[in-house]
TORFIMAR-688738 format. One record per residue (C-alpha): residue number from 1; x, z, y; residue in one letter. Coordinates in pm, 1 decimal, padded with zeros to 6 digits. Example, Ala and Ser with C-alpha at 12.3 -4.5 7.8 and 13.67 -1.06 7.14 Angstrom:
R 1 01230.0 00780.0 -00450.0 a;
R 2 01367.0 00714.0 -00106.0 s;
This chain:
R 1 02620.4 01458.6 -04589.7 x;
R 2 02842.5 01156.8 -04671.8 x;
R 3 03121.6 01126.9 -04410.8 x;
R 4 03130.8 00750.5 -04454.0 x;
R 5 02766.0 00729.6 -04356.2 x;
R 6 02836.0 00945.9 -04050.4 x;
R 7 03134.8 00729.1 -03959.6 x;
R 8 02937.8 00406.3 -03989.2 x;
R 9 02603.9 00506.8 -03843.6 x;
R 10 02687.3 00774.0 -03588.4 x;
R 11 03053.4 00779.4 -03484.6 x;
R 12 03057.4 00410.3 -03398.5 x;
R 13 02837.8 00428.6 -03084.3 x;
R 14 03038.8 00721.4 -02941.1 x;
R 15 03365.4 00547.5 -03030.9 x;
R 16 03248.2 00229.4 -02858.8 x;
R 17 03149.5 00425.2 -02549.0 x;
R 18 03495.3 00586.6 -02536.3 x;
R 19 03672.7 00251.0 -02571.7 x;
R 20 03457.3 00106.8 -02293.8 x;
R 21 03552.6 00390.8 -02057.2 x;
R 22 03923.2 00340.8 -02136.7 x;
R 23 03884.5 -00033.1 -02085.9 x;
R 24 03730.8 00022.4 -01741.3 x;
R 25 04031.3 00237.8 -01642.9 x;
R 26 04264.6 -00031.5 -01779.5 x;
R 27 04084.5 -00294.7 -01571.5 x;
R 28 04113.3 -00076.4 -01261.8 x;
R 29 04493.0 -00075.2 -01304.7 x;
R 30 04489.3 -00449.9 -01364.2 x;
R 31 04332.3 -00490.6 -01020.5 x;
R 32 04545.8 -00218.9 -00860.0 x;
R 33 04882.9 -00364.2 -00963.2 x;
R 34 04824.7 -00705.1 -00797.0 x;
R 35 04729.1 -00529.7 -00474.5 x;
R 36 05060.5 -00341.4 -00474.2 x;
R 37 05239.8 -00661.2 -00570.5 x;
R 38 05096.4 -00841.0 -00267.9 x;
R 39 05242.9 -00572.5 -00042.7 x;
R 40 05585.1 -00618.1 -00204.4 x;
R 41 05572.2 -00999.4 -00178.4 x;
R 42 05459.0 -00985.8 00184.6 x;
R 43 05758.4 -00767.6 00267.1 x;
R 44 05976.9 -01031.6 00098.4 x;
R 45 05843.5 -01311.9 00320.5 x;
R 46 05609.1 -01424.2 00040.7 x;
R 47 05894.7 -01528.3 -00187.0 x;
R 48 05834.5 -01473.7 -00557.5 x;
R 49 06130.3 -01329.4 -00742.6 x;
R 50 06183.2 -01335.6 -01116.7 x;
R 51 06061.7 -00976.9 -01137.9 x;
R 52 05745.9 -01069.0 -00946.8 x;
R 53 05674.9 -01351.1 -01187.6 x;
R 54 05715.5 -01115.6 -01484.5 x;
R 55 05472.4 -00869.8 -01318.6 x;
R 56 05214.4 -01144.1 -01265.5 x;
R 57 05253.0 -01256.1 -01626.3 x;
R 58 05207.5 -00898.7 -01754.4 x;
R 59 04901.2 -00844.6 -01535.4 x;
R 60 04740.9 -01169.3 -01651.0 x;
R 61 04798.3 -01082.6 -02015.2 x;
R 62 04661.0 -00730.9 -01963.3 x;
R 63 04360.4 -00862.7 -01770.7 x;
R 64 04278.8 -01122.7 -02033.1 x;
R 65 04302.7 -00859.7 -02304.0 x;
R 66 04075.0 -00618.1 -02115.8 x;
R 67 03814.0 -00883.6 -02037.6 x;
R 68 03831.2 -01022.0 -02389.3 x;
R 69 03789.0 -00673.6 -02532.1 x;
R 70 03437.2 -00650.9 -02387.2 x;
R 71 03339.2 -00917.8 -02638.7 x;
R 72 03446.1 -00694.3 -02926.2 x;
R 73 03310.8 -00369.4 -02780.2 x;
R 74 02978.5 -00450.1 -02937.0 x;
R 75 02821.5 -00282.4 -03242.9 x;
R 76 02811.9 -00614.5 -03427.4 x;
R 77 03173.8 -00718.5 -03354.1 x;
R 78 03363.7 -00393.7 -03327.1 x;
R 79 03645.3 -00317.1 -03573.8 x;
R 80 03829.8 00014.5 -03590.6 x;
R 81 04179.9 -00140.4 -03553.5 x;
R 82 04105.3 -00178.5 -03181.0 x;
R 83 04172.7 00194.9 -03139.3 x;
R 84 04535.0 00132.3 -03244.6 x;
R 85 04587.0 -00205.9 -03074.9 x;
R 86 04468.2 -00082.4 -02735.8 x;
R 87 04727.2 00202.5 -02696.1 x;
R 88 05005.4 -00047.7 -02771.2 x;
R 89 04872.2 -00289.4 -02508.0 x;
R 90 04836.4 -00010.3 -02251.7 x;
R 91 05200.3 00096.2 -02293.6 x;
R 92 05321.4 -00266.6 -02282.9 x;
R 93 05119.2 -00336.3 -01968.4 x;
R 94 05247.8 -00033.9 -01777.7 x;
R 95 05605.2 -00079.9 -01895.3 x;
R 96 05611.2 -00451.5 -01812.5 x;
R 97 05469.1 -00406.7 -01466.1 x;
R 98 05697.1 -00116.2 -01374.7 x;
R 99 06006.2 -00277.1 -01525.8 x;
R 100 05940.3 -00609.5 -01355.9 x;
R 101 05863.9 -00445.3 -01024.2 x;
R 102 06195.0 -00261.5 -01030.0 x;
R 103 06386.3 -00554.9 -01176.9 x;
R 104 06482.7 -00685.6 -00836.0 x;
R 105 06576.3 -00345.7 -00694.9 x;
R 106 06890.3 -00140.7 -00728.8 x;
R 107 06921.6 00103.1 -01015.7 x;
R 108 06871.2 00409.6 -00799.6 x;
R 109 06553.3 00273.5 -00645.7 x;
R 110 06432.9 00173.0 -00991.2 x;
R 111 06440.7 00534.2 -01103.3 x;
R 112 06168.7 00613.7 -00851.1 x;
R 113 05935.2 00392.8 -01056.5 x;
R 114 06002.9 00611.1 -01356.2 x;
R 115 05885.0 00920.2 -01172.2 x;
R 116 05563.5 00755.5 -01052.5 x;
R 117 05497.3 00587.4 -01386.2 x;
R 118 05499.5 00906.4 -01592.8 x;
R 119 05155.3 01006.9 -01462.1 x;
R 120 05009.9 00671.5 -01578.6 x;
R 121 05147.8 00717.2 -01928.5 x;
R 122 05015.2 01074.6 -01930.6 x;
R 123 04672.4 00953.2 -01814.6 x;
R 124 04627.5 00709.3 -02100.3 x;
R 125 04764.5 00960.8 -02349.2 x;
R 126 04507.1 01218.6 -02233.4 x;
R 127 04203.0 00991.8 -02240.4 x;
R 128 04291.4 00872.8 -02591.5 x;
R 129 04069.2 01157.4 -02721.5 x;
R 130 03775.2 00926.4 -02646.6 x;
R 131 03879.0 00714.8 -02945.7 x;
R 132 03771.2 00990.9 -03187.2 x;
R 133 04079.0 00941.8 -03404.9 x;
R 134 04375.0 01174.5 -03459.2 x;
R 135 04604.9 00883.1 -03550.7 x;
R 136 04494.2 00670.5 -03254.5 x;
R 137 04560.0 00957.9 -03011.3 x;
R 138 04900.4 01029.0 -03164.4 x;
R 139 04975.7 00654.0 -03154.8 x;
R 140 04893.0 00647.8 -02783.4 x;
R 141 05137.4 00931.0 -02709.4 x;
R 142 05409.7 00772.4 -02924.4 x;
R 143 05372.4 00423.5 -02765.4 x;
R 144 05377.5 00571.0 -02415.8 x;
R 145 05691.4 00768.6 -02506.6 x;
R 146 05855.8 00445.0 -02627.7 x;
R 147 05765.0 00264.2 -02306.9 x;
R 148 05889.2 00546.7 -02091.4 x;
R 149 06210.7 00569.7 -02301.0 x;
R 150 06272.8 00200.3 -02237.3 x;
R 151 06245.9 00254.6 -01861.4 x;
R 152 06488.2 00548.2 -01880.5 x;
R 153 06726.0 00336.8 -02087.8 x;
R 154 06702.7 00050.3 -01839.1 x;
R 155 06757.7 00286.1 -01545.8 x;
R 156 07059.8 00437.7 -01720.3 x;
R 157 07202.1 00086.8 -01783.9 x;
R 158 07170.7 00027.5 -01412.1 x;
R 159 07380.6 00341.9 -01350.5 x;
R 160 07083.2 00531.0 -01211.5 x;
R 161 07213.7 00854.2 -01357.5 x;
R 162 07580.1 00805.4 -01275.5 x;
R 163 07737.2 01110.1 -01120.6 x;
R 164 07451.0 01342.0 -01200.0 x;
R 165 07667.3 01572.4 -01411.2 x;
R 166 07974.2 01539.4 -01188.1 x;
R 167 07793.0 01654.8 -00875.8 x;
R 168 07866.9 01318.5 -00723.4 x;
R 169 07633.1 01153.2 -00471.4 x;
R 170 07552.5 00793.2 -00405.0 x;
R 171 07408.9 00618.5 -00102.3 x;
R 172 07065.7 00723.8 -00225.1 x;
R 173 07011.9 01087.0 -00322.9 x;
R 174 06892.7 01134.4 -00683.2 x;
R 175 06695.1 01454.6 -00741.0 x;
R 176 06645.2 01444.3 -01113.5 x;
R 177 06859.8 01429.3 -01424.6 x;
R 178 06848.6 01244.9 -01752.6 x;
R 179 06759.0 01552.4 -01956.4 x;
R 180 06442.1 01602.5 -01749.1 x;
R 181 06328.2 01250.3 -01835.4 x;
R 182 06401.8 01305.3 -02205.4 x;
R 183 06185.6 01619.2 -02193.3 x;
R 184 05908.3 01406.2 -02046.5 x;
R 185 05940.5 01164.4 -02337.3 x;
R 186 05906.2 01452.2 -02582.9 x;
R 187 05612.1 01588.1 -02386.2 x;
R 188 05434.1 01251.4 -02412.1 x;
R 189 05471.6 01261.3 -02791.5 x;
R 190 05354.4 01625.2 -02799.4 x;
R 191 05064.2 01536.6 -02570.3 x;
R 192 04958.3 01265.2 -02814.0 x;
R 193 04960.2 01517.4 -03101.7 x;
R 194 04761.9 01770.8 -02894.8 x;
R 195 04512.2 01501.6 -02798.3 x;
R 196 04486.5 01407.3 -03164.8 x;
R 197 04413.1 01768.9 -03259.0 x;
R 198 04148.2 01788.1 -02987.6 x;
R 199 04004.3 01464.1 -03121.6 x;
R 200 03982.3 01599.4 -03475.0 x;
R 201 03816.0 01918.4 -03352.0 x;
R 202 03571.0 01724.7 -03134.5 x;
R 203 03500.9 01490.8 -03423.0 x;
R 204 03414.3 01785.5 -03650.3 x;
R 205 03186.3 01933.8 -03385.0 x;
R 206 03035.2 01593.2 -03322.5 x;
R 207 02964.5 01544.8 -03691.1 x;
R 208 02777.1 01876.5 -03695.6 x;
R 209 02591.7 01779.2 -03380.2 x;
R 210 02503.2 01437.4 -03520.3 x;
R 211 02386.9 01592.4 -03846.8 x;
R 212 02155.2 01822.2 -03656.1 x;
R 213 02055.8 01533.8 -03433.0 x;
R 214 01963.5 01327.5 -03737.8 x;
R 215 01757.0 01614.1 -03877.5 x;
R 216 01589.0 01655.7 -03539.7 x;
R 217 01523.7 01282.7 -03518.0 x;
R 218 01365.7 01291.8 -03863.2 x;
R 219 01149.5 01587.0 -03760.0 x;
R 220 01052.7 01409.9 -03437.2 x;
R 221 00976.7 01091.2 -03628.3 x;
R 222 00753.1 01278.1 -03872.1 x;
R 223 00592.9 01461.3 -03580.9 x;
R 224 00526.8 01133.3 -03401.1 x;
R 225 00377.7 00990.0 -03719.0 x;
R 226 00158.0 01299.7 -03755.1 x;
R 227 00052.4 01281.8 -03390.2 x;
R 228 -00021.5 00910.2 -03421.0 x;
R 229 -00225.2 00973.9 -03736.1 x;
R 230 -00411.9 01263.0 -03575.7 x;
R 231 -00470.8 01054.0 -03263.8 x;
R 232 -00620.8 00776.3 -03473.0 x;
R 233 -00839.5 01029.7 -03654.8 x;
R 234 -00950.8 01188.6 -03327.7 x;
R 235 -01014.8 00845.8 -03175.7 x;
R 236 -01221.4 00749.9 -03480.1 x;
R 237 -01415.2 01077.0 -03463.7 x;
R 238 -01457.8 01033.6 -03087.8 x;
R 239 -01601.1 00685.0 -03138.9 x;
R 240 -01832.6 00819.1 -03410.0 x;
R 241 -01938.9 01103.9 -03181.4 x;
R 242 -02000.3 00860.0 -02895.4 x;
R 243 -02208.3 00646.5 -03129.6 x;
R 244 -02411.0 00948.6 -03241.7 x;
R 245 -02459.2 01056.3 -02879.4 x;
R 246 -02579.7 00705.9 -02795.5 x;
R 247 -02830.9 00736.0 -03079.6 x;
R 248 -02934.2 01081.3 -02955.8 x;
R 249 -02979.8 00941.2 -02604.6 x;
R 250 -03196.8 00659.4 -02738.2 x;
R 251 -03404.2 00907.7 -02940.0 x;
R 252 -03445.9 01133.6 -02638.7 x;
R 253 -03561.1 00838.5 -02430.2 x;
R 254 -03817.7 00755.7 -02700.9 x;
R 255 -03956.0 01110.6 -02671.5 x;
R 256 -04032.8 01045.3 -02304.2 x;
R 257 -04367.5 00881.3 -02221.1 x;
R 258 -04340.0 00502.3 -02221.9 x;
R 259 -04657.4 00450.4 -02016.1 x;
R 260 -04786.6 00675.3 -01739.0 x;
R 261 -05158.4 00715.9 -01667.5 x;
R 262 -05317.7 00577.8 -01352.4 x;
R 263 -05666.4 00580.7 -01198.8 x;
R 264 -05842.4 00426.3 -00904.3 x;
R 265 -05722.2 00698.4 -00666.1 x;
R 266 -05408.7 00845.0 -00829.4 x;
R 267 -05100.8 00742.1 -01023.0 x;
R 268 -04797.0 00911.1 -01172.8 x;
R 269 -04432.1 00802.7 -01155.5 x;
R 270 -04136.2 00978.0 -01315.9 x;
R 271 -03762.1 00955.4 -01371.8 x;
R 272 -03509.4 01143.0 -01583.3 x;
R 273 -03128.3 01128.1 -01539.9 x;
R 274 -02916.0 01341.2 -01778.5 x;
R 275 -02576.7 01457.5 -01656.2 x;
R 276 -02428.1 01371.3 -01998.1 x;
R 277 -02560.3 01115.6 -02245.8 x;
R 278 -02824.0 01368.2 -02347.3 x;
R 279 -02958.0 01659.7 -02148.7 x;
R 280 -03185.7 01961.7 -02137.8 x;
R 281 -03450.3 01836.5 -01897.1 x;
R 282 -03773.8 01709.7 -02045.1 x;
R 283 -04103.3 01580.5 -01912.9 x;
R 284 -04420.4 01451.2 -02069.3 x;
R 285 -04736.9 01298.5 -01923.8 x;
R 286 -05036.7 01227.6 -02146.6 x;
R 287 -05413.2 01175.4 -02137.7 x;
R 288 -05620.7 01447.4 -02302.6 x;
R 289 -05937.4 01385.0 -02504.4 x;
R 290 -06155.9 01481.6 -02206.5 x;
R 291 -05985.3 01217.8 -01989.6 x;
R 292 -05778.7 01467.2 -01795.7 x;
R 293 -05404.4 01424.1 -01752.0 x;
R 294 -05150.7 01669.5 -01889.3 x;
R 295 -04828.0 01692.9 -01687.9 x;
R 296 -04540.5 01891.9 -01837.4 x;
R 297 -04185.4 01945.9 -01701.6 x;
R 298 -03922.7 02181.1 -01843.3 x;
R 299 -03556.1 02259.2 -01780.2 x;
R 300 -03328.9 02405.7 -02049.8 x;
R 301 -03018.8 02589.5 -01932.6 x;
R 302 -02687.3 02415.1 -02005.3 x;
R 303 -02618.5 02051.5 -02081.4 x;
R 304 -02549.7 01813.4 -02365.6 x;
R 305 -02655.7 01834.1 -02727.3 x;
R 306 -02751.9 02207.8 -02746.1 x;
R 307 -02983.0 02177.1 -02446.5 x;
R 308 -03128.1 01851.2 -02578.9 x;
R 309 -03199.2 02018.6 -02915.3 x;
R 310 -03393.6 02300.5 -02747.1 x;
R 311 -03582.0 02042.8 -02536.6 x;
R 312 -03687.1 01874.4 -02862.0 x;
R 313 -03818.6 02210.8 -02989.0 x;
R 314 -04023.1 02240.6 -02668.7 x;
R 315 -04159.0 01887.3 -02721.2 x;
R 316 -04275.1 01970.1 -03075.9 x;
R 317 -04430.0 02299.9 -02965.1 x;
R 318 -04614.0 02122.0 -02686.1 x;
R 319 -04762.9 01861.2 -02918.4 x;
R 320 -04893.0 02135.5 -03150.6 x;
R 321 -05114.2 02295.8 -02885.0 x;
R 322 -05217.6 02046.3 -02615.7 x;
R 323 -05518.9 01917.4 -02809.7 x;
R 324 -05663.4 02261.5 -02884.6 x;
R 325 -05648.9 02452.3 -02553.8 x;
R 326 -05781.0 02390.4 -02206.0 x;
R 327 -05582.3 02645.7 -02005.3 x;
R 328 -05222.2 02563.6 -01890.9 x;
R 329 -05125.8 02929.9 -01931.9 x;
R 330 -05221.4 02918.4 -02301.6 x;
R 331 -04993.3 02617.6 -02356.4 x;
R 332 -04698.1 02802.6 -02204.0 x;
R 333 -04776.4 03114.4 -02408.6 x;
R 334 -04775.8 02909.8 -02729.8 x;
R 335 -04441.0 02745.5 -02648.7 x;
R 336 -04297.8 03087.8 -02562.5 x;
R 337 -04400.0 03220.2 -02903.3 x;
R 338 -04232.6 02925.9 -03079.8 x;
R 339 -03904.7 02967.5 -02887.0 x;
R 340 -03887.0 03345.2 -02916.3 x;
R 341 -03562.0 03447.4 -03089.8 x;
R 342 -03455.9 03085.4 -03154.2 x;
R 343 -03269.7 02976.4 -02841.8 x;
R 344 -02992.2 03238.0 -02826.8 x;
R 345 -02862.2 03298.4 -02475.7 x;
R 346 -03027.7 02986.9 -02337.8 x;
R 347 -03341.3 03000.0 -02130.9 x;
R 348 -03619.7 02754.0 -02053.2 x;
R 349 -03823.9 02709.0 -01737.2 x;
R 350 -04144.7 02506.1 -01756.7 x;
R 351 -04435.4 02384.0 -01546.8 x;
R 352 -04759.7 02257.3 -01698.5 x;
R 353 -05060.1 02116.0 -01513.0 x;
R 354 -05391.0 01958.9 -01606.1 x;
R 355 -05521.4 01707.5 -01351.8 x;
R 356 -05872.7 01571.2 -01343.0 x;
R 357 -05860.8 01223.1 -01181.6 x;
R 358 -06240.0 01240.9 -01124.4 x;
R 359 -06277.0 01578.5 -00952.8 x;
R 360 -05917.9 01575.4 -00821.3 x;
R 361 -05874.1 01932.6 -00948.8 x;
R 362 -05512.5 02021.6 -01026.4 x;
R 363 -05484.5 02331.9 -01248.3 x;
R 364 -05137.0 02462.6 -01333.5 x;
R 365 -04921.9 02743.0 -01476.8 x;
R 366 -04554.0 02815.8 -01423.0 x;
R 367 -04287.1 02974.3 -01648.5 x;
R 368 -04004.6 03051.8 -01405.1 x;
R 369 -03980.6 02690.4 -01290.7 x;
R 370 -03915.3 02571.1 -00935.3 x;
R 371 -04241.9 02558.4 -00744.2 x;
R 372 -04366.3 02198.5 -00705.3 x;
R 373 -04419.6 02064.9 -00355.0 x;
R 374 -04772.1 01971.0 -00244.1 x;
R 375 -04761.9 01748.5 00062.7 x;
R 376 -05018.3 01539.2 00251.6 x;
R 377 -04911.7 01182.4 00326.7 x;
R 378 -05128.2 01180.6 00640.3 x;
R 379 -05078.7 01523.0 00797.2 x;
R 380 -04733.4 01582.3 00646.4 x;
R 381 -04833.9 01945.4 00585.8 x;
R 382 -04656.3 02092.1 00284.6 x;
R 383 -04721.7 02388.1 00058.6 x;
R 384 -04554.1 02517.9 -00254.1 x;
R 385 -04768.6 02544.9 -00566.5 x;
R 386 -04681.9 02906.2 -00642.3 x;
R 387 -04779.8 03075.6 -00963.9 x;
R 388 -04658.8 03385.6 -01149.0 x;
R 389 -04476.7 03350.7 -01482.3 x;
R 390 -04144.1 03434.9 -01645.0 x;
R 391 -03892.6 03224.0 -01840.1 x;
R 392 -03985.3 03104.9 -02187.7 x;
R 393 -03838.6 03271.2 -02495.8 x;
R 394 -03763.9 03616.6 -02351.8 x;
R 395 -04073.1 03830.3 -02395.4 x;
R 396 -04304.9 03843.5 -02692.9 x;
R 397 -04634.1 03839.7 -02499.2 x;
R 398 -04571.4 03745.7 -02136.6 x;
R 399 -04855.9 03682.0 -01896.8 x;
R 400 -04880.3 03340.8 -01734.6 x;
R 401 -05107.8 03297.1 -01437.0 x;
R 402 -05338.3 02998.2 -01390.2 x;
R 403 -05379.9 02852.9 -01045.2 x;
R 404 -05562.8 02547.4 -00911.4 x;
R 405 -05583.5 02324.0 -00609.9 x;
R 406 -05804.4 02027.1 -00525.9 x;
R 407 -05611.4 01718.8 -00416.1 x;
R 408 -05709.3 01447.0 -00171.9 x;
R 409 -05635.0 01078.7 -00225.5 x;
R 410 -05369.3 01105.8 00045.8 x;
R 411 -05191.9 01398.4 -00121.0 x;
R 412 -04870.4 01402.4 -00317.9 x;
R 413 -04735.3 01655.4 -00568.6 x;
R 414 -04362.6 01643.8 -00647.5 x;
R 415 -04251.2 01829.5 -00960.4 x;
R 416 -03873.2 01842.0 -01013.5 x;
R 417 -03585.9 02033.1 -01173.7 x;
R 418 -03303.1 02221.7 -01004.2 x;
R 419 -03058.4 01930.5 -01045.9 x;
R 420 -03196.5 01818.1 -00708.2 x;
R 421 -03191.7 02136.3 -00501.3 x;
R 422 -02870.9 02280.7 -00654.2 x;
R 423 -02657.3 01972.9 -00586.3 x;
R 424 -02353.1 02079.9 -00380.2 x;
R 425 -02130.2 01903.8 -00129.2 x;
R 426 -01753.5 01951.3 -00088.2 x;
R 427 -01812.7 02267.5 00118.1 x;
R 428 -02017.5 02424.0 -00163.1 x;
R 429 -02342.0 02396.4 00037.1 x;
R 430 -02661.9 02341.7 -00163.2 x;
R 431 -02891.5 02046.0 -00101.0 x;
R 432 -03178.4 02293.3 -00109.1 x;
R 433 -03554.2 02287.6 -00098.7 x;
R 434 -03576.2 02243.8 00280.2 x;
R 435 -03384.1 01914.9 00275.8 x;
R 436 -03608.4 01782.2 -00000.3 x;
R 437 -03924.2 01875.5 00192.6 x;
R 438 -03782.0 01721.8 00510.4 x;
R 439 -03704.1 01399.8 00323.6 x;
R 440 -04059.6 01386.0 00179.9 x;
R 441 -04212.7 01440.2 00524.3 x;
R 442 -03998.9 01171.9 00687.2 x;
R 443 -04067.6 00921.4 00406.8 x;
R 444 -04438.6 00977.4 00353.0 x;
R 445 -04503.2 00600.8 00342.3 x;
R 446 -04262.9 00536.3 00052.5 x;
R 447 -04426.1 00563.7 -00289.0 x;
R 448 -04364.7 00578.4 -00667.7 x;
R 449 -04028.9 00435.9 -00785.2 x;
R 450 -03901.9 00374.8 -00431.8 x;
R 451 -03965.3 00737.3 -00340.2 x;
R 452 -03769.1 00870.8 -00638.8 x;
R 453 -03479.2 00632.0 -00576.2 x;
R 454 -03475.4 00746.6 -00215.4 x;
R 455 -03451.9 01112.8 -00322.2 x;
R 456 -03161.2 01037.4 -00556.8 x;
R 457 -02976.9 00836.9 -00289.7 x;
R 458 -03024.4 01117.3 -00037.3 x;
R 459 -02880.2 01371.4 -00284.6 x;
R 460 -02575.1 01150.1 -00350.5 x;
R 461 -02526.2 01094.4 00021.3 x;
R 462 -02528.2 01470.3 00074.0 x;
R 463 -02294.7 01557.3 -00215.9 x;
R 464 -02063.4 01257.2 -00165.1 x;
R 465 -02051.3 01208.8 -00543.3 x;
R 466 -02134.8 00913.5 -00763.2 x;
R 467 -02252.9 01138.8 -01046.1 x;
R 468 -02471.3 01449.3 -01064.3 x;
R 469 -02378.1 01809.7 -01143.9 x;
R 470 -02691.4 01873.0 -01352.3 x;
R 471 -02975.7 01696.6 -01529.2 x;
R 472 -03239.4 01562.0 -01291.4 x;
R 473 -03611.8 01512.2 -01351.9 x;
R 474 -03870.0 01405.9 -01094.2 x;
R 475 -04242.9 01362.0 -01160.5 x;
R 476 -04466.0 01252.6 -00872.4 x;
R 477 -04846.5 01259.6 -00868.1 x;
R 478 -04979.3 01074.8 -00561.4 x;
R 479 -05268.2 00877.0 -00428.3 x;
R 480 -05270.2 00500.9 -00453.7 x;
């Protein structure tokens, strides 16, 4: 990987961040020095000395530089020479402030500033590693050593070290010697070199990290592109699937009877609500050649497209036989034969009845379906239309029983699927057959579409859900 590319594209942000941190520390000192200066001036009855004026001048220059530097610490304006200019300004700022602060004091007191100042020089030398440059770090240590050397020189000119080697004492006790300060100067230079070495090592590690980071970013970018592409493909397929399901729903609705037969004494109403766009419930009502009414309801296990496909098979099987037989049990036996070995693990329940609107005779057969409810609108007495018969598609030659009942004009027969009785509430309790019968008894005056809407509303009120857990079909035969 080209180092120049790394330097330009990747080292610059980290270098800028390091310079910003150093600049914040520099600004903190710019605000700290005036606070200390105010204490000194207040102790001097608020009289500005020459040294105080030099301090103020140095602080102003340092503050202007630090604030102005924020303009250049920007990816569009940054230039690498700042890493060398800043260490020089830091050393000048510290040296000027300390020198000016001690300018008005005696030489011995001035040496105290040297002791306290060393830690500031050491601080800026240490944090120079943030500049990511060996030369800049070494420059910081060298400039700080020069500034500190100037303070030692000035203190020596003021006789701060007089008598140190002669065991003499002055009015103020001096607890350090000139050679200790020279060692500190050398240590500042050495510290700059050490910081520079650490910078070089960190820079090498950073270059490896950034190289890996770039590779990872490229991988992530490609992954995001792939995910975005796959998302678009899935969204497109989802829309296509939704469109096909809408078509399947429309086709399934077409398979349902569009007009229901009615007579002077009786009429039929029906509703079908799939849980998904298509479902496994199916009903059909038709007029036979002899004028009788055929009423068929089935329920395929499961939901969605597979169940709807099996329901379509039942529809085709039903249409093949209804014109040729007169017994409901024979119709169920024919459908069973057509489904045998073709519906896998699914199962189908079905109820088929033939109603004569003249004689009021209601003949029916049942293939494992829920028993319809026969209820009188006047007496409110209810019975279940029981009949023996097993599920469709399981046995080769099952026996289906025929049963019949004669209805009165005040009677009502409700044929439905288990989406009604197996609806559950939050406690897991089933709506059940008893609740349905109770609702029918209490609402014996309500008829046709209003009755079915009432049943659905009662189920939703019980389950506290806006949707249903299963397909729902209701077919009602009742007197006018």
